[in-house]
C-alpha positions as CSV (number, residue, x, y, z in Angstrom):
1,D,3.3,23.8,5.8
2,Q,6.0,21.8,4.0
3,A,4.5,22.7,0.7
4,K,4.8,26.4,1.6
5,E,8.4,26.0,2.7
6,Y,9.4,23.9,-0.3
7,P,7.1,25.0,-3.1
8,F,6.7,23.0,-6.2
9,D,4.4,22.9,-9.2
10,V,3.5,20.2,-11.7
11,Q,1.9,20.8,-15.0
12,F,0.6,18.3,-17.5
13,V,0.1,18.8,-21.2
14,A,-1.3,16.2,-23.6
15,K,0.6,15.9,-26.9
16,S,-1.3,14.5,-29.8
17,S,0.4,16.0,-32.9
18,P,1.8,13.7,-35.7
19,T,5.3,14.2,-34.3
20,E,4.6,14.2,-30.6
21,K,2.2,11.8,-28.7
22,G,2.0,11.3,-25.0
23,L,2.0,13.5,-21.9
24,E,4.5,16.3,-21.2
25,I,5.2,16.8,-17.5
26,T,6.8,20.0,-16.3
27,L,8.0,20.0,-12.7
28,T,9.1,23.3,-11.1
29,Y,10.9,23.3,-7.8
30,P,13.7,25.1,-5.8
31,T,16.8,23.2,-6.8
32,D,18.8,24.6,-3.8
33,T,16.6,23.0,-1.2
34,V,14.9,20.1,-3.0
35,G,16.3,17.1,-4.9
36,V,14.2,15.0,-7.4
37,K,14.3,11.4,-8.4
38,Y,11.9,9.6,-10.8
39,D,11.1,6.1,-11.9
40,Y,8.7,4.4,-14.3
41,F,6.4,1.5,-13.6
42,N,3.3,-0.5,-14.6
43,S,0.5,-0.4,-11.9
44,I,-1.7,-3.3,-10.7
45,G,-3.9,-2.7,-13.7
46,L,-0.8,-2.5,-16.0
47,Q,-1.3,1.2,-16.7
48,K,1.9,3.1,-17.2
49,G,3.0,5.1,-14.2
50,L,5.7,7.6,-13.1
51,T,6.9,8.3,-9.6
52,L,8.3,11.6,-8.7
53,Q,10.2,11.7,-5.4
54,L,10.9,15.2,-4.0
55,V,13.5,15.1,-1.2
56,N,14.3,17.7,1.3
57,K,18.1,18.1,0.9
58,E,18.6,19.5,4.4
59,L,16.8,16.4,5.9
60,I,19.0,14.1,3.8
61,Q,22.1,15.8,5.1
62,R,20.9,15.3,8.7
63,I,20.1,11.6,8.1
64,N,23.5,11.0,6.6
65,H,25.1,12.8,9.6
66,L,23.1,10.8,12.1
67,G,23.4,7.5,10.2
68,R,19.6,6.8,10.4
69,Q,17.5,4.8,8.0
70,I,14.7,6.4,6.0
71,I,12.9,3.1,5.5
72,T,11.3,1.8,8.7
73,T,11.9,-2.0,9.0
74,A,12.7,-2.7,12.7
75,S,10.1,-4.0,15.1
76,L,9.5,-2.4,18.5
77,D,9.1,-4.2,21.7
78,T,5.4,-3.4,21.4
79,P,4.7,-3.7,17.6
80,R,2.7,-1.1,15.8
81,V,0.4,-2.0,12.9
82,F,-1.3,0.3,10.5
83,I,-4.5,-1.0,9.0
84,D,-5.7,0.8,5.8
85,C,-9.5,0.2,5.1
86,G,-9.6,0.9,1.4
87,H,-11.8,3.6,-0.1
88,G,-14.6,5.3,1.9
89,G,-17.0,8.2,1.8
90,T,-17.6,9.4,-1.7
91,D,-15.2,6.8,-3.0
92,S,-17.1,3.6,-2.9
93,G,-14.5,1.5,-4.7
94,A,-15.9,-1.5,-6.6
95,V,-19.7,-1.8,-6.5
96,C,-21.6,-4.8,-7.8
97,H,-24.5,-7.1,-6.6
98,S,-25.4,-4.4,-4.0
99,V,-22.0,-4.9,-2.3
100,K,-19.6,-1.9,-1.9
101,E,-15.9,-2.4,-1.6
102,K,-15.7,0.4,1.0
103,D,-18.1,-1.4,3.3
104,V,-16.3,-4.7,3.1
105,S,-12.8,-3.2,3.7
106,L,-14.1,-1.2,6.7
107,E,-15.8,-4.1,8.4
108,V,-12.8,-6.4,7.9
109,G,-10.3,-3.8,8.9
110,L,-12.2,-2.8,12.1
111,T,-12.3,-6.5,13.2
112,V,-8.6,-7.0,12.4
113,A,-7.8,-3.9,14.6
114,D,-9.9,-5.1,17.5
115,T,-8.3,-8.6,17.5
116,L,-4.8,-7.2,17.2
117,R,-5.4,-4.9,20.1
118,A,-6.8,-7.7,22.2
119,N,-3.4,-9.4,21.6
120,G,-1.4,-6.4,22.8
121,I,-0.6,-4.9,19.4
122,L,-0.8,-1.1,19.0
123,V,-3.0,-0.4,16.0
124,Q,-3.9,2.7,14.0
125,L,-6.4,2.8,11.1
126,S,-6.7,5.0,8.1
127,R,-10.4,5.4,8.8
128,E,-12.8,4.0,11.4
129,R,-16.1,5.1,9.7
130,D,-17.4,5.8,6.2
131,E,-15.3,8.8,5.3
132,F,-13.0,9.7,2.4
133,V,-9.3,9.6,3.0
134,S,-6.9,10.4,0.2
135,L,-4.2,7.9,-0.8
136,D,-1.5,10.4,0.2
137,M,-3.0,10.9,3.6
138,R,-3.2,7.1,4.2
139,T,0.6,6.7,3.8
140,T,1.3,10.0,5.6
141,L,-0.7,8.7,8.6
142,A,1.1,5.4,8.5
143,N,4.5,7.0,8.4
144,Q,3.7,9.4,11.2
145,S,2.5,6.6,13.4
146,N,6.0,4.9,13.1
147,A,4.2,1.6,12.3
148,D,6.2,-1.6,11.8
149,L,3.9,-2.8,9.0
150,F,1.1,-1.6,6.8
151,V,-1.8,-3.7,5.6
152,S,-4.3,-2.3,3.1
153,I,-7.6,-4.2,2.7
154,H,-9.6,-4.1,-0.5
155,A,-12.2,-6.1,-2.5
156,N,-11.6,-6.8,-6.1
157,S,-13.5,-6.4,-9.4
158,A,-13.1,-7.6,-12.9
159,L,-14.8,-7.2,-16.3
160,N,-14.9,-11.0,-16.4
161,S,-17.7,-11.9,-13.9
162,A,-16.2,-15.4,-13.5
163,A,-13.0,-14.1,-11.9
164,H,-12.9,-14.9,-8.2
165,G,-10.4,-15.6,-5.4
166,I,-8.0,-13.9,-3.1
167,E,-4.7,-12.3,-4.0
168,T,-2.1,-10.2,-2.1
169,Y,0.3,-7.6,-3.5
170,F,3.6,-6.3,-2.3
171,F,6.0,-3.8,-3.9
172,T,9.4,-4.6,-5.3
173,T,11.9,-2.3,-6.9
174,D,12.2,-4.8,-9.8
175,L,9.0,-3.3,-11.1
176,L,10.6,0.2,-11.6
177,D,12.7,1.3,-14.5
178,E,15.1,3.8,-13.0
179,G,15.0,7.3,-14.2
180,D,17.3,10.3,-13.4
181,C,18.3,11.4,-9.9
182,F,19.0,15.1,-9.2
183,L,20.4,14.7,-5.7
184,S,24.1,15.5,-6.6
185,T,26.3,13.7,-4.0
186,L,24.0,14.3,-1.1
187,W,22.5,10.8,-1.0
188,D,24.2,7.5,-1.5
189,R,21.9,5.8,-4.1
190,N,23.4,2.4,-3.4
191,K,22.4,2.9,0.3
192,L,18.9,3.8,-0.7
193,K,18.6,0.8,-3.0
194,K,19.8,-1.5,-0.2
195,E,17.2,-0.1,2.2
196,L,14.4,-0.4,-0.3
197,A,15.5,-4.0,-1.1
198,Q,15.2,-4.8,2.6
199,K,11.8,-3.3,2.8
200,C,10.7,-5.3,-0.3
201,A,12.0,-8.5,1.1
202,L,10.1,-7.9,4.4
203,S,7.0,-6.9,2.4
204,N,7.2,-10.2,0.5
205,R,7.4,-12.2,3.7
206,L,4.5,-10.2,5.2
207,A,2.4,-10.9,2.1
208,S,3.2,-14.6,2.3
209,C,2.2,-14.8,5.9
210,V,-1.1,-12.8,5.5
211,H,-2.1,-14.5,2.2
212,G,-1.4,-18.0,3.5
213,A,-3.3,-17.5,6.7
214,V,-6.3,-15.9,5.0
215,L,-6.5,-18.8,2.5
216,K,-6.2,-21.4,5.3
217,T,-8.9,-19.7,7.3
218,V,-11.5,-19.3,4.6
219,Q,-10.8,-22.5,2.8
220,S,-11.8,-24.5,5.9
221,E,-15.4,-23.6,5.1
222,H,-15.5,-22.4,1.5
223,S,-13.9,-23.2,-1.9
224,V,-11.8,-20.1,-2.6
225,V,-9.3,-19.7,-5.4
226,D,-5.7,-18.9,-4.5
227,R,-4.7,-16.1,-6.9
228,R,-1.3,-16.0,-5.2
229,V,1.1,-13.4,-3.9
230,K,2.1,-10.9,-6.6
231,P,4.5,-8.0,-7.0
232,A,2.8,-4.8,-8.0
233,V,3.0,-1.0,-7.7
234,S,0.3,1.0,-6.0
235,Q,0.4,4.4,-4.4
236,V,-0.1,3.2,-0.9
237,L,2.6,0.5,-1.3
238,L,5.0,3.0,-2.8
239,G,4.4,5.7,-0.1
240,A,4.7,3.5,3.0
241,Q,8.1,3.6,4.8
242,M,7.6,0.2,6.3
243,P,6.9,-3.3,5.0
244,A,3.5,-3.0,3.2
245,V,1.0,-5.3,1.5
246,L,-2.4,-4.9,-0.2
247,V,-4.9,-7.7,0.3
248,E,-7.8,-8.2,-2.2
249,V,-10.2,-10.4,-0.2
250,G,-12.5,-11.3,-3.0
251,F,-14.4,-10.1,-6.1
252,V,-17.6,-8.1,-5.7
253,T,-18.2,-8.8,-9.4
254,H,-18.5,-12.5,-8.8
255,A,-22.1,-13.5,-7.9
256,Y,-21.2,-16.1,-5.2
257,E,-18.2,-14.3,-3.8
258,S,-20.0,-11.0,-3.5
259,Q,-22.6,-12.8,-1.3
260,L,-19.9,-14.1,0.9
261,L,-18.2,-10.7,1.2
262,S,-21.5,-9.2,2.5
263,Q,-21.9,-11.7,5.3
264,K,-20.6,-10.8,8.7
265,T,-19.4,-14.3,9.5
266,Y,-17.3,-14.4,6.3
267,Q,-15.9,-10.9,7.0
268,E,-14.9,-12.1,10.5
269,R,-13.2,-15.2,8.9
270,L,-11.3,-12.9,6.6
271,A,-10.3,-10.7,9.5
272,S,-9.2,-13.7,11.5
273,G,-6.9,-14.9,8.7
274,I,-5.4,-11.4,8.2
275,T,-4.8,-11.1,12.0
276,T,-3.2,-14.6,12.1
277,G,-0.9,-13.7,9.2
278,I,0.2,-10.4,10.9
279,M,0.9,-12.2,14.2
280,Q,2.9,-14.9,12.4
281,Y,5.0,-12.1,10.7
282,L,5.6,-10.5,14.1
283,G,6.6,-13.9,15.6
284,R,3.7,-13.8,18.0
285,A,1.5,-16.6,16.6
């Protein structure tokens, strides 16, 4: 419905002539109702990326008038947590040694959700069965749920089969090279930067809580490498309006670690660590 009310079109043309190389992007949009901002970044895999932010000018004016934030950072009396079980359906994610990333992320995510609910936390999941959910829909659902935090669960892969361990990502604006903003004077860019910086700081704290708790939980029984908390850009981290992290719980491409990831007891241990980290972040541990 919003696409019909505020129509836009994006066209991509590859340039490969001796004088022009790269990708030409043409964005068409109604300038009277929509404002645009764009930034550059390197993704988790270090691929070049570009973010295009289309803003409803009327909504921005209302937010300015009401003095409301557009980045959700405040906790409610009853916290709300959004759990994103990575991949699903036709998107299996990483697959190796008969282990599918989509299966691992779902099992771990469902267990996290059950445990959080048992502790009085309101939980919504991006999926509760083996189905495909687009990246845009995942963040849309999270934002619509008014969640206080967003945790995306994944399993890792690498060309180097010796790579193994657990790592956790969070988004920071330091990863973006600022492009142009066509919002006129409707939006205070310094205010937006301040709100984003607050979200990034909280995401960093959430990542530290979750990562530390997961490592402590699994290392009590298994030798697992700490691949640290790292800043990164991903679509789900960019789109979430609340503190958000992405946890890579292990490598399906590592022979031993893939066996662990397929075991119910190990999945429950990972889920226990993630839950503990979330509860610590919420001040309920």
